[in-house]
C-alpha positions, 0 to 999 in steps of 0.5 A: 500500499502506498502513501497515494492510496491513504489520501481522504474522499473528503478533503473539507474541514467541519466548519463551526459554523454550519449546524442546526439546533433544537430544544422541542420545550425552549423554541426561542433558545433554538433561534437566538443559539451562538455556540453549542457543544457536543460534550466529551465523554469518557471511560474510567478504567477498573484494575484487576489486583496481581501480587506485582502491579495493577492491570488496567481493564476497560471501565464499563461506565461512560461518564458524560460532560455538561452540553452547555449552550450560549445564547443572545438573550433577546429583550422580552427575555422571552427566551431566557424565561423558557429556561428559567421557568423550567430550572424553576420547576424542577426545583419547586422553590415555593410549592410541590404543585410546582413540579407537579404540573411539570411532571404531568405532562408527558414525556414525548410532548417534549413539554414535561420534566425533559425535552430532547435535544438535537444537534443537526450538523451540517457539511459544507454545502449545508445539506445534513451529514450527521444528527446528534440527539441528546435524549432526556435532557433538563437544564442544571444551570443558567448563567447570571445576566449581567448589565453593564453601562461601562462597555465601549459599545453595546455588547448585546447580552448572552446567557449559557445553559448546561444541561445534563441528558441520559446519553447523546447519540450520533448518526449519519444521515 
């Protein structure tokens, strides 16, 4: 086999601009989304004990990192409030009824406790290439909103939301 046999068929690089994002429960966040990551994950090794050295073996549990998104906050705070309300309902700060309302919605509706999130990765021609689906997502935090009159120019407010999920799968389209 020569070096010429190792030439890739597609020489285009993956662009960080070519994606579409959707949270069924938060449609206004989708529109203003600025940044999203495909989280890393790892398997922690287990060790086989011997009289001399510990022998590493592959583990059996995957540890997924958090899904993080950044979005511009609209002036009516609609997109921020979608995540804010979802997070508040999960934490039921005033009464158990807040959680009961969200828990009573069917999981398949995407309006209950969890919602699937989809990240569609596009190729250089802006055609869908991969669908990255995060199953059973829920927010665990949303960043602060800082107002600042010392800025020399208008820097529109961004917020970051962090999500946990059960699993994610990347499927070629």
